[in-house]
C-alpha positions in Angstrom: -25.1 -24.8 -33.7 -23.5 -22.8 -31.0 -21.4 -25.8 -29.8 -20.1 -26.3 -33.3 -19.2 -22.6 -33.6 -17.3 -22.8 -30.3 -15.4 -25.9 -31.4 -14.4 -24.2 -34.7 -13.3 -21.1 -32.8 -11.2 -23.1 -30.4 -9.5 -24.9 -33.2 -8.8 -21.6 -35.0 -7.3 -20.1 -31.8 -5.0 -23.0 -31.3 -3.9 -22.9 -34.9 -3.2 -19.2 -34.5 -1.2 -19.3 -31.3 0.4 -22.7 -31.1 3.1 -24.1 -33.4 1.6 -27.6 -33.4 -2.1 -27.6 -34.3 -4.8 -29.8 -32.9 -5.0 -31.9 -36.1 -7.5 -34.6 -37.1 -6.7 -38.0 -35.8 -7.8 -39.6 -39.2 -5.6 -37.4 -41.4 -3.2 -39.3 -43.8 0.4 -38.4 -44.2 0.9 -35.6 -46.8 1.7 -36.2 -50.4 5.3 -36.2 -51.7 5.0 -32.4 -52.3 5.3 -31.7 -48.5 8.7 -30.3 -47.4 8.8 -33.0 -44.7 8.5 -36.7 -44.4 6.1 -37.8 -41.7 6.3 -40.5 -39.0 4.0 -41.2 -36.1 5.0 -43.6 -33.4 4.7 -44.3 -29.6 7.7 -43.4 -27.5 8.1 -45.3 -24.2 8.8 -43.5 -20.9 10.6 -44.9 -17.9 7.4 -46.3 -16.4 6.3 -48.0 -19.6 3.8 -45.3 -20.6 3.9 -44.6 -24.3 3.4 -41.1 -25.7 2.1 -40.3 -29.2 5.0 -38.7 -31.1 5.2 -37.2 -34.6 8.6 -36.7 -36.4 8.8 -34.3 -39.3 12.1 -34.6 -41.2 13.1 -32.1 -44.0 13.0 -33.9 -47.4 16.1 -31.9 -48.5 18.2 -32.7 -45.4 21.9 -33.1 -46.0 24.0 -34.2 -43.1 23.1 -34.6 -39.4 20.5 -32.1 -38.1 19.6 -31.0 -34.6 16.2 -31.9 -33.1 13.6 -29.4 -32.1 11.1 -30.9 -29.7 7.7 -29.6 -28.7 5.5 -31.3 -26.1 1.8 -30.3 -26.1 -1.7 -31.2 -24.7 -3.4 -29.8 -27.8 -2.8 -32.6 -30.3 -0.1 -33.4 -32.8 -0.1 -33.3 -36.6 -2.2 -35.9 -38.3 -0.2 -35.3 -41.5 2.9 -33.4 -42.6 2.0 -29.8 -43.7 1.7 -29.5 -47.4 3.6 -26.2 -47.4 6.1 -24.6 -45.0 4.2 -22.8 -42.2 5.2 -19.2 -42.2 6.2 -19.2 -38.6 8.7 -21.9 -39.3 10.3 -20.4 -42.4 13.2 -18.6 -40.7 14.1 -21.8 -38.7 13.7 -24.1 -41.7 16.5 -22.4 -43.6 18.9 -23.8 -41.1 17.3 -27.3 -41.0 15.8 -29.1 -38.0 14.2 -32.5 -37.3 10.9 -31.3 -35.8 9.3 -33.5 -33.2 5.8 -33.1 -31.6 4.5 -35.1 -28.7 1.1 -35.4 -27.0 1.4 -35.3 -23.2 0.3 -38.1 -20.9 -3.5 -38.6 -21.0 -4.0 -36.5 -24.1 -5.1 -37.6 -27.6 -3.2 -40.7 -28.6 -0.9 -40.9 -25.6 -1.4 -43.4 -22.9 -2.0 -42.3 -19.3 -4.9 -41.5 -17.0 -6.9 -38.2 -17.0 -4.7 -35.2 -17.8 -3.8 -33.5 -14.5 -2.2 -30.3 -15.7 0.3 -30.9 -12.8 3.5 -28.9 -12.8 4.8 -30.6 -9.7 8.3 -32.1 -9.9 8.6 -35.3 -8.0 11.9 -37.1 -7.2 11.7 -40.8 -8.0 8.5 -40.6 -10.0 7.5 -39.5 -13.5 6.6 -35.8 -14.2 6.9 -33.4 -17.1 10.6 -33.0 -16.6 11.3 -36.7 -16.6 9.1 -37.2 -19.7 11.1 -34.6 -21.6 14.3 -36.2 -20.5 13.1 -39.7 -21.6 11.8 -38.4 -24.9 15.1 -36.7 -25.7 17.1 -39.8 -24.7 14.9 -42.0 -27.0 15.1 -39.6 -29.9 18.9 -39.4 -29.8 19.1 -43.2 -30.0 16.4 -43.8 -32.6 16.1 -40.9 -35.0 18.6 -41.3 -37.8 20.9 -38.4 -38.9 20.6 -36.3 -35.7 23.6 -34.3 -34.7 23.3 -35.0 -31.0 21.9 -31.6 -30.0 18.3 -31.0 -29.0 16.3 -27.8 -28.5 12.8 -27.4 -27.1 10.3 -24.6 -27.9 6.6 -23.8 -27.7 3.9 -21.2 -26.9 1.6 -21.4 -23.9 1.4 -25.0 -22.6 4.1 -26.2 -25.0 6.1 -23.2 -23.6 5.6 -24.6 -20.1 6.8 -28.1 -21.1 9.9 -26.6 -22.7 10.6 -24.5 -19.6 10.1 -27.3 -17.1 12.7 -29.5 -18.9 15.2 -26.9 -17.5 14.7 -28.3 -14.0 16.4 -31.6 -14.9 17.8 -31.1 -18.3 19.2 -33.9 -20.5 22.9 -33.4 -21.3 22.0 -33.1 -25.0 19.4 -30.3 -24.4 21.4 -27.3 -25.5 18.7 -24.6 -26.1 15.2 -23.9 -24.9 12.7 -21.2 -25.8 9.8 -21.0 -23.4 7.3 -18.7 -25.0 4.4 -17.6 -22.7 4.8 -20.3 -20.1 3.7 -20.0 -16.5 5.4 -20.7 -13.2 2.9 -20.4 -10.3 -0.7 -21.4 -10.8 -1.8 -19.4 -7.7 0.1 -16.2 -8.1 -0.5 -15.4 -11.8 -1.3 -16.6 -15.3 -4.1 -18.9 -16.4 -5.8 -19.7 -13.1 -5.3 -16.7 -10.8 -4.1 -13.1 -10.7 -2.5 -12.7 -7.3 -4.8 -15.3 -5.9 -8.0 -13.9 -7.5 -9.6 -16.5 -9.7 -9.5 -16.0 -13.4 -13.1 -17.2 -13.6 -13.8 -17.4 -17.4 -10.4 -18.6 -18.4 -10.1 -21.2 -15.7 -13.6 -22.5 -16.5 -13.1 -22.6 -20.3 -9.4 -23.7 -20.4 -9.7 -26.4 -17.8 -12.8 -27.8 -19.5 -11.0 -27.9 -22.8 -8.2 -30.0 -21.2 -9.9 -32.2 -18.7 -13.5 -32.8 -19.7 -12.4 -35.2 -22.5 -9.1 -36.7 -23.7 -9.4 -34.5 -26.8 -10.2 -30.8 -26.9 -13.8 -30.0 -25.8 -15.0 -26.5 -25.5 -17.3 -25.5 -22.6 -21.0 -25.0 -23.4 -23.1 -22.0 -22.6 -26.9 -21.7 -22.9 -26.8 -17.9 -23.2 -25.4 -15.4 -25.6 -23.6 -13.0 -23.2 -21.2 -14.8 -20.9 -21.4 -11.9 -18.5 -25.0 -12.8 -17.8 -24.3 -16.5 -17.7 -21.6 -16.2 -15.0 -23.6 -13.6 -13.1 -26.7 -15.9 -12.9 -24.6 -19.0 -12.3 -23.5 -17.7 -8.9 -20.3 -18.5 -7.0 -17.5 -20.7 -8.4 -18.7 -23.5 -6.2 -22.3 -23.2 -7.6 -20.9 -23.2 -11.1 -18.8 -26.3 -10.6 -21.7 -28.3 -9.0 -24.3 -27.3 -11.6 -22.2 -27.3 -14.8 -18.9 -29.1 -14.5 -20.2 -31.8 -12.0 -16.8 -33.3 -11.2 -15.6 -33.7 -14.8 -12.9 -31.0 -14.4 -11.0 -31.9 -11.2 -8.6 -29.0 -11.2 -11.5 -26.5 -11.1 -12.9 -28.3 -8.0 -9.3 -28.3 -6.5 -9.2 -24.5 -7.0 -12.4 -24.2 -4.9 -11.2 -26.4 -2.2 -7.8 -24.6 -1.9 -8.7 -20.9 -1.9 -5.5 -19.8 -0.2 -1.8 -20.2 -1.1 -1.3 -23.5 0.6 0.8 -26.6 0.0 -1.4 -27.7 -2.9 -0.3 -24.7 -4.9 3.2 -24.3 -3.6 4.3 -27.8 -4.8 3.2 -26.7 -8.3 5.9 -24.0 -8.4 8.4 -25.9 -10.5 10.8 -22.9 -10.8 11.8 -23.6 -7.1 13.8 -26.5 -8.6 15.8 -24.4 -11.0 19.5 -24.1 -10.0 22.5 -22.9 -11.9 21.6 -22.0 -15.5 23.3 -24.5 -17.8 21.0 -24.4 -20.9 20.7 -21.4 -23.2 17.2 -20.0 -22.8 15.3 -17.6 -24.9 12.3 -16.5 -22.8 9.5 -14.8 -24.8 6.7 -12.6 -23.3 3.8 -10.7 -24.7 3.3 -7.3 -22.9 -0.4 -7.6 -23.8 -0.6 -11.4 -23.4 -4.2 -12.1 -22.2 -3.2 -15.5 -20.8 0.4 -15.8 -19.6 2.1 -12.4 -19.3 3.9 -13.1 -16.0 5.7 -16.4 -16.3 8.5 -15.6 -18.8 9.7 -12.8 -16.6 9.7 -14.9 -13.5 11.7 -17.7 -15.2 14.2 -15.1 -16.4 14.5 -13.6 -12.9 15.1 -17.0 -11.4 17.7 -17.8 -14.0 19.5 -14.5 -13.4 20.2 -15.5 -9.8 22.8 -18.1 -11.0 23.8 -17.5 -14.6 27.6 -17.1 -14.7 27.7 -17.7 -18.5 24.9 -15.3 -19.3 22.9 -18.0 -21.0 19.4 -16.7 -20.3 17.8 -13.8 -22.3 14.3 -12.4 -22.5 12.5 -11.0 -25.5 9.1 -9.1 -25.2 6.9 -6.9 -27.3 3.5 -5.4 -27.7 2.0 -8.8 -28.5 -1.0 -10.8 -27.4 -0.7 -14.5 -26.5 1.6 -16.1 -29.2 1.2 -13.0 -31.4 5.0 -13.0 -32.2 4.4 -16.3 -34.2 2.6 -14.2 -36.8 3.6 -10.9 -38.5 2.6 -8.9 -35.4 2.2 -5.6 -37.4 -0.5 -4.1 -35.1 -1.4 -3.9 -31.4 -5.1 -4.7 -31.7 -6.4 -1.8 -33.8 -3.2 0.2 -33.5 -0.7 -0.2 -36.4 3.0 -0.6 -35.6 4.3 0.2 -39.0 6.4 -2.9 -39.1 6.2 -6.7 -38.8 7.6 -7.1 -35.3 6.8 -10.8 -35.2 8.6 -11.6 -38.5 11.6 -9.6 -37.2 11.6 -11.7 -34.0 11.5 -14.9 -35.9 14.2 -13.9 -38.4 16.5 -11.8 -36.3 16.3 -13.3 -32.8 14.7 -16.8 -32.7 16.4 -18.3 -35.7 19.9 -16.9 -34.8 19.5 -18.2 -31.2 18.8 -21.8 -32.2 21.4 -21.5 -35.1 24.1 -20.6 -32.6 23.3 -23.2 -29.9 22.2 -26.1 -32.1 24.2 -25.7 -35.3 27.2 -24.0 -33.8 27.0 -21.1 -36.3 26.7 -17.4 -35.8 27.0 -15.4 -32.6 25.6 -15.8 -29.1 22.9 -13.1 -28.3 24.6 -9.9 -27.4 21.8 -8.7 -25.0 20.1 -9.8 -21.9 16.7 -8.2 -22.9 15.4 -7.3 -26.3 12.0 -5.4 -26.3 10.0 -4.1 -29.2 9.0 -0.8 -27.5 5.4 0.2 -27.8 4.7 3.8 -28.7 8.0 4.3 -30.5 7.5 0.9 -32.3 11.2 0.2 -32.4 13.4 -2.6 -31.1 15.5 -1.8 -28.0 18.3 -4.1 -26.7 19.4 -3.9 -23.1 22.5 -5.2 -21.4 20.5 -5.8 -18.2 16.9 -5.9 -17.1 15.6 -3.8 -15.6 17.9 -1.4 -17.4 20.0 0.8 -15.3 19.5 4.6 -15.3 15.7 4.8 -15.2 14.3 7.1 -12.5 11.4 5.9 -10.4 8.9 8.7 -10.4 5.7 8.8 -8.4 2.6 9.9 -10.4 0.1 10.9 -7.7 -3.7 10.5 -7.9 -5.1 13.8 -6.7 -8.5 14.6 -5.1 -9.6 16.6 -8.2 -9.2 13.7 -10.6 -5.9 14.8 -12.1 -2.4 13.2 -12.1 0.7 14.9 -11.0 4.3 14.2 -10.3 4.1 16.6 -7.4 2.9 15.2 -4.2 -0.5 16.6 -3.1 -0.9 18.4 0.2 -3.8 17.8 2.6 -6.0 14.8 2.9 -9.0 13.8 0.8 -10.6 10.8 -0.7 -12.8 9.9 -3.7 -15.6 7.4 -3.1 -17.7 5.0 -5.2 -20.1 2.2 -4.5 -19.2 -1.3 -5.7 -22.1 -3.7 -6.2 -21.4 -7.4 -6.9 -24.9 -7.6 -8.5 -23.7 -5.1 -11.2 -20.0 -5.8 -11.6 -17.8 -3.8 -14.0 -17.3 -5.8 -17.2 -13.8 -6.5 -18.3 -14.7 -5.8 -22.0 -17.5 -4.5 -24.1 -20.7 -6.5 -23.7 -22.0 -8.9 -24.9 -19.0 -10.9 -23.9 -18.3 -14.1 -25.8 -16.7 -17.2 -24.2 -12.9 -17.5 -24.3 -12.9 -19.4 -27.5 -16.2 -18.0 -28.9 -15.0 -15.1 -31.0 -11.9 -13.2 -32.1 -12.6 -10.7 -29.3 -10.7 -12.6 -26.6 -7.1 -12.3 -28.0 -7.1 -8.5 -28.0 -9.4 -7.6 -25.1 -6.4 -6.1 -23.1 -5.9 -3.5 -25.8 -9.5 -2.4 -26.2 -10.6 1.2 -25.8 -11.5 1.8 -22.2 -14.1 4.5 -23.1 -16.7 1.7 -23.0 -16.7 2.3 -19.2 -17.3 6.0 -19.3 -20.3 7.0 -17.2 -20.1 4.1 -14.8 -20.2 5.6 -11.2 -18.1 2.6 -9.9 -15.1 3.5 -12.0 -12.8 6.3 -10.9 -10.5 8.0 -13.4 -7.5 10.4 -13.0 -6.1 12.1 -16.1 -2.9 14.1 -16.6 -2.4 17.2 -18.7 -1.3 16.7 -22.3 2.3 15.7 -22.3 4.7 18.4 -23.7 7.3 15.8 -24.5 7.6 12.0 -24.9 7.6 10.1 -21.6 9.4 6.7 -21.8 8.6 4.1 -19.2 11.1 1.2 -19.1 11.2 -1.3 -16.3 8.8 -2.4 -13.5 5.7 -0.4 -13.0 3.7 -0.6 -9.7 0.8 1.2 -8.0 0.1 1.9 -4.4 -3.4 2.8 -3.4 -4.2 4.3 0.0 -7.7 2.9 0.1 -10.5 1.7 2.3 -13.7 -0.2 2.1 -16.9 -0.3 4.1 -16.9 -4.1 3.7 -14.7 -6.8 5.2 -13.2 -7.9 1.9 -12.7 -6.2 -1.4 -10.8 -6.0 -4.7 -9.1 -3.1 -6.3 -8.2 -3.1 -10.0 -5.7 -0.5 -11.2 -5.3 0.4 -14.9 -2.6 2.6 -16.4 -3.9 4.0 -19.7 -2.4 5.9 -22.7 -5.0 8.4 -23.9 -4.5 9.3 -27.5 -5.2 12.9 -28.7 -8.4 13.7 -30.5 -6.6 14.4 -33.7 -4.4 11.2 -33.7 -5.8 9.9 -37.0 -7.4 11.4 -40.1 -11.1 10.4 -40.5 -11.6 8.1 -43.5 -12.7 10.0 -46.6 -15.5 7.5 -47.3 -16.5 6.2 -43.9 -18.5 3.0 -43.5 -21.0 2.5 -40.6 -19.1 2.1 -37.4 -15.8 3.7 -38.6 -16.3 6.9 -36.5 -16.6 4.9 -33.3 -13.6 2.7 -34.2 -11.3 5.6 -34.8 -8.1 5.9 -32.8 -8.9 9.5 -32.0 -9.2 9.8 -28.2 -8.4 6.1 -27.9 -7.8 4.9 -24.3 -5.2 2.2 -24.6 -4.6 0.1 -21.4 -0.8 -0.2 -20.9 -1.0 -2.2 -17.7 -3.9 -3.6 -15.6 -3.9 -5.7 -12.4 -6.1 -6.7 -9.5 -5.4 -7.2 -5.7 -7.7 -8.9 -3.3 -7.9 -7.5 0.2 -8.0 -10.8 2.1 -4.4 -11.4 1.2 -2.8 -8.0 1.9 -1.0 -9.4 4.9 0.1 -12.6 3.1 -1.4 -15.1 0.7 -1.1 -18.2 3.0 -3.9 -17.1 5.4 -6.9 -14.9 4.4 -7.9 -12.2 6.8 -10.9 -9.8 6.9 -10.3 -6.2 6.3 -11.2 -3.6 9.0 -14.1 -1.6 7.6 -13.2 2.1 6.9 -9.5 1.6 7.6 -7.3 3.3 5.0 -4.2 1.2 4.3 -1.7 0.6 1.5 -2.7 -1.7 -1.4 0.4 -2.6 -3.4 -0.6 -3.5 -7.0 2.2 -4.7 -9.3 1.8 -3.6 -12.9 4.7 -5.6 -14.2 7.5 -5.0 -16.7 6.9 -2.5 -19.4 8.7 -0.6 -22.2 6.3 2.1 -23.5 6.5 5.6 -24.8 3.7 8.0 -23.9 4.0 10.3 -26.8 3.9 14.1 -26.8 0.3 15.3 -27.0 -1.0 12.2 -25.3 -2.4 12.0 -21.7 -1.8 9.5 -19.0 -4.9 8.1 -17.2 -5.3 5.9 -14.2 -8.5 4.1 -13.5 -9.6 2.3 -10.3 -12.5 -0.1 -9.9 -13.5 -3.0 -7.6 -14.7 -5.7 -10.1 -13.4 -7.0 -13.4 -16.1 -9.5 -14.4 -16.3 -12.2 -15.4 -12.5 -12.6 -16.2 -12.0 -12.3 -12.4 -14.6 -13.8 -10.0 -16.7 -11.4 -7.9 -15.5 -10.6 -4.5 -18.6 -10.8 -2.1 -17.2 -7.8 -0.2 -18.2 -9.6 3.0 -15.4 -11.8 4.3 -16.1 -15.5 4.2 -13.5 -18.2 5.0 -13.8 -19.7 1.5 -14.5 -17.0 -1.0 -15.5 -19.5 -3.7 -18.3 -20.9 -1.6 -19.9 -17.6 -0.7 -23.7 -17.7 -0.5 -25.7 -15.4 -2.6 -26.8 -13.4 0.5 -23.2 -12.7 1.3 -22.6 -10.7 -1.9 -23.1 -7.1 -0.6 -22.5 -3.5 -1.7 -19.6 -1.7 -0.3 -18.4 1.9 -0.4 -14.8 2.2 -1.6 -12.5 5.1 -0.9 -9.2 6.0 -2.7 -7.3 8.6 -0.7 -4.4 11.1 -0.8 -1.0 9.3 -1.0 -2.1 7.0 -3.8 0.4 6.8 -6.7 1.7 4.9 -9.7 5.5 4.4 -9.7 6.9 4.8 -13.2 10.5 4.0 -14.2 11.1 7.0 -16.4 14.1 6.6 -18.8 16.3 9.7 -19.3 
């Protein structure tokens, strides 16, 4: 029963976040009432491998239309949709031939076991060459196309759209990579600055590699926190549960540092001059891929003489902009930011570049600003004029823009046998409940009372404080161990009178109120073994206070008058991040159970969060 529930949950999540759903292989083409005609065929690549491809053509098409291509490992349509999907409605008004393709080794496509490789190889097939070959075939074989092609997609389909930019076909005129990734080791999906994203790596890689079709991971317990804690190190987990069926998880274990295995996966190293119009899209609360779109945009900015690359971001979770996006978790926005993105940004972007109608985007960055819940358009990113201000963590647990005097530290004991949970327990598997998509927005009061979480809180703000740009933290910290993690959270604390209590409350309403809500605005982890570089891990010197730089990424958020700012620090974030043994071992993923030890952590004077404060 639990396995069936997880499968249904996985399918529902894919439907919610991806444009092309994982459809039944047996489904028949839709009836004549569908707005599209349906065709499924096998498209040959340069090495003879044939890829399962679905073509949806508008029934009311008049004249040649551009092609919009999406390549995915999650399965293509088994039938034309009976009605127009809401997230396509704005695009459909202009008219596109929509093409969906299963990647090598997935579903009906030929090829060996799916590798998830993002390596670009000269003289051999890769994801960029498959995109090129597919576009070339479509132009020659799909009737009534206008010779212009676009690519788009969320998550893995976003990655396949982005990677086509490395060797673009001449007919590829516009690409929208939405929540892709760029570097498996540094961030997104598998790691956060080298620290393994344990639950997501386990579940996601199982989904894509255990079978040719989607197969969710199985758990024999209700709370995944307990399951991962009892299962031991990542090496133990792989040997006992995956047993070689998921090669990339084993590869993570055998390559714990930033070596050649990971570096050759950094496909953005092959990006040169920007020649294809690009609409990068990021969710500021994306629980899976928050980092990649910004990195692609930064790389494109280095050589973009025609200003072809733009970025759009908002207070969205993974793929949330494909729906209405009218709330940030439990917090209402008062408007449909996702609908506005689709109608006012995405559709005009493709209309201009693929239909030759309308204007080119007149911004470099467009962000739906959280807190004010309004759209902001910037001529450059980060925008000019913001003042970098240091918000200091003081010894008495307060925050101040005034540098403290003297020297003092706050201590806590971190115990790997009782790690800090990343969300309220019991914790479901990644695809096991609707909790996963919004965990990064959840009220952090669930951690109150834990002695291994330190908090610093500001006074109530007497005016709005707007933070626009790149946020970062620097901890002056030490550990009694020889390895350690530090997690930093920047939190917006709502006032106690933020919302009116319901007149007729139901059980649980009081606890779910937004009064006093602690909204995480930014959260990140750094692992001590890589403070001097990610290529070679080194032990820490016990008791030595040193700087820990913790990037908190690009933000556009208003801390409103009457709110407070909070910073939290902890040394585990489990099981979304694997446990640090706190005793240095050459391969952290093979640590023995006896090597997981308690450590005393110290956060000292000189620690601060750097906020780009807009005037």
